[in-house]
C-alpha positions as CSV (number, residue, x, y, z in Angstrom):
1,M,63.7,-88.5,-110.0
2,N,62.8,-91.7,-111.4
3,K,62.9,-95.4,-110.3
4,D,66.5,-95.9,-111.9
5,I,67.9,-93.0,-110.0
6,F,66.5,-94.0,-106.8
7,H,67.8,-97.6,-107.4
8,S,71.3,-96.1,-108.3
9,Y,71.2,-93.9,-105.2
10,L,70.5,-97.0,-102.9
11,K,73.3,-98.9,-104.4
12,Q,75.7,-96.0,-104.0
13,L,74.4,-95.4,-100.2
14,S,74.9,-99.1,-99.5
15,E,78.7,-98.9,-100.7
16,H,79.2,-95.9,-98.3
17,K,80.3,-97.5,-95.1
18,P,79.1,-101.0,-96.2
19,N,79.0,-102.5,-92.7
20,E,76.7,-100.0,-91.5
21,L,72.8,-100.7,-91.6
22,K,70.8,-97.8,-93.1
23,I,67.2,-97.0,-92.6
24,V,65.8,-95.1,-95.5
25,V,62.4,-93.7,-95.0
26,I,60.3,-93.4,-98.2
27,D,57.0,-92.3,-99.1
28,N,54.4,-93.3,-101.8
29,A,56.2,-91.2,-104.7
30,G,56.0,-93.2,-107.8
31,F,60.0,-93.6,-108.0
32,H,60.0,-95.3,-104.7
33,S,58.3,-98.2,-106.2
34,T,60.5,-101.1,-105.3
35,K,58.7,-103.8,-107.5
36,D,61.5,-105.7,-109.3
37,M,64.4,-103.7,-107.3
38,E,66.9,-105.6,-105.5
39,I,67.4,-103.7,-102.2
40,P,70.9,-104.1,-101.1
41,E,71.2,-106.0,-97.8
42,N,72.5,-103.1,-95.5
43,I,69.4,-101.0,-96.5
44,K,65.9,-101.3,-94.9
45,L,63.1,-99.2,-96.3
46,L,60.6,-97.9,-94.0
47,R,57.6,-96.7,-96.0
48,I,55.7,-93.9,-94.3
49,P,51.6,-93.8,-94.6
50,P,50.3,-91.5,-97.2
51,Y,49.8,-87.8,-96.2
52,T,52.1,-87.7,-93.3
53,P,54.5,-85.0,-94.0
54,E,55.5,-84.9,-90.3
55,L,57.0,-88.1,-90.5
56,N,59.1,-87.4,-93.9
57,P,62.5,-86.1,-92.9
58,C,62.7,-84.2,-96.0
59,E,59.5,-82.3,-95.2
60,Q,61.1,-81.6,-91.7
61,I,64.3,-80.1,-93.1
62,W,62.4,-77.9,-95.5
63,A,60.3,-76.6,-92.7
64,Y,63.4,-75.7,-90.7
65,I,65.0,-74.0,-93.7
66,K,61.7,-72.2,-94.5
67,K,61.7,-70.7,-91.0
68,R,65.3,-69.3,-91.4
69,F,64.5,-68.2,-95.1
70,K,61.3,-66.2,-94.5
71,N,61.4,-62.4,-94.4
72,N,64.9,-62.3,-96.1
73,V,65.3,-60.3,-99.3
74,Y,67.4,-61.2,-102.3
75,E,68.6,-59.1,-105.1
76,N,68.3,-61.9,-107.5
77,L,67.8,-65.6,-108.1
78,Q,71.5,-66.4,-107.7
79,E,71.7,-64.7,-104.4
80,L,69.0,-67.0,-103.3
81,K,70.6,-70.1,-104.7
82,D,74.0,-69.1,-103.0
83,W,72.3,-68.5,-99.5
84,L,70.5,-72.0,-99.7
85,K,73.7,-73.6,-100.7
86,N,75.5,-72.0,-97.9
87,F,73.0,-72.6,-95.4
88,V,72.7,-76.5,-96.3
89,E,76.4,-77.0,-96.4
90,N,76.7,-75.6,-93.0
91,M,74.3,-77.6,-91.3
92,S,75.7,-79.9,-88.6
93,Q,75.0,-83.4,-88.4
94,E,73.8,-82.7,-84.9
95,T,71.1,-80.2,-86.3
96,I,70.0,-82.7,-89.0
97,K,69.6,-85.5,-86.5
98,S,67.9,-83.2,-84.2
99,I,65.3,-82.0,-86.9
100,V,64.8,-85.5,-88.3
101,G,65.1,-87.8,-85.2
102,N,62.0,-89.6,-84.6
103,K,61.5,-92.5,-82.3
104,H,58.5,-93.8,-84.4
105,Y,60.9,-94.7,-87.1
106,L,63.1,-97.0,-84.9
107,N,59.8,-98.4,-83.4
108,A,58.4,-99.3,-86.6
109,F,61.7,-100.9,-87.7
110,Y,62.2,-103.0,-84.6
111,A,58.4,-104.2,-84.7
112,K,59.0,-105.9,-88.0
């Protein structure tokens, strides 16, 4: 991941349902630097404080997956990859929203 890939992601995300406002939670990763970057109008970035994995949606999803992954045995790496791909593809939107839903994001967004 680098800044160019992140910028391309934001651009493509903004083009999907362009009339929809999108809040993207970012941490302090170097590629999240927005210096000299034009952020699309329908995207708002919400930066979380350093060392707060509990606020990072990606960390919450990984924690959810790891709980279901532990104590499983796989014959080889491909079997593990297949399990992970299948698991992620079959996660419902409701499940994802329940994992990453956090009132603190909306409170911080509307406080600005």
